[in-house]
N, C-alpha and C positions, 0 to 999 in steps of 0.2 A: 219529197225527202223527209218532210216532218212526219209523215204517216209511217214510213219505214222505221224511223227511230223511236216512235211512240211506244210500240210494244217492248222494245229493248229498254226504254227508260222505265216503263212500268215493271218490267222484270227486275231491273236494278233496284227500284224502290221497294219492291216486294222482298228482295233478297236482303236489303238493308234492314227492313222491318223484321224479317225473320231472324236476322242475326241479332238485332236488338232484343228480341224476345228471348232468344237463347241466352244472351248475356244476363238479362234480368233473372231468368230462371236460375242460371248458374250462381248468380249473386244471392238470390233467395236461398238456394240450397246451402251455400257457404255460410250464410247468417244462421240458418238452422243448425248446421253442424257446429258452428262456433257456440251457439247457445247451449246445445247439448254438452259440448265439452266444458263449457263454464259451469253448467249444473253438475256435471260429473265431478269436476274439480272441487266444487263446493261441497258436495257429498263426501268426497275423499277427505277434505279438510275437517269436516264434522266427525267422520269416523276416526281420524287421527287424534282429534281432541278427546273424543270419548275413550280412545285407547289410552292416551296419556293419563286421563283422570282415573281410569281403572288401574293402571299400573301404579300411580301415585297412592291410590286407596290401598292396594295390596302391600306396597311398601310401608304405609302407615300402620296397617295391621300387623305386619311382621315386626316392625319396630316396637309396637305396643306389647306384643307378646314377648319379645326378647326383654323388654324392660320389666315386665311382670315376673318372668322367669328369674331374672337377676335379683329382683326384690324378694322372691320366694327363697332363693339360695341364701341371700343375706339373713333373712329371718331364721332360716335353719341353722346357719353358722352362729347367729346370736343366741339361739336356744341352746345350742351345743356349748357355747362359751359360758352361758349362765349355769348350765349344769356342771361344768368343770369348776366354776367358781364356788358353787354350793358344795361340791365334793371337797374341795381344798379347805373351805371353811369348816366342814364337818370333821375333816382330818386334824385341822388345827385345834378344833375344840376337843376332840378326843385326845390329842397329844397333850393339851393343856390340862385336861381332867387326870390323865395319867401321870403327869408330872406333880400335880397337886396331891394326888393319892400317894405318890412316891415320897414326896416331901413330908406329907402328913405322917406316913409310916416311920420316916427317918426321925421326925420330930418326936413322935411317940416313943420310939426306941431310946432316944436321947433322954427324954423325961422320966423313963422307968429306972 
């Protein structure tokens, strides 16, 4: 009786060993897949970080250019304002000179 059961027992033990090896192989494959996914995730995180840094850099450049443009506009406005002030002063000076000349003529006529 033991002899008849012996091959069956061997078969069962062999089957169990084969199942164990399959499970180990499956586990190993899962670990490799997980490792790849973690590496992939890490790479994606790095790419996201680089993208954010790039976007921030572009935003900084845009802001810098806008500030320079605004500064240039203000300088232009200031120059125009200074020109206006000079013109007004020249007009005032011309007006004053004309008034002085007029009064001088008037004073000369009265003294004659």
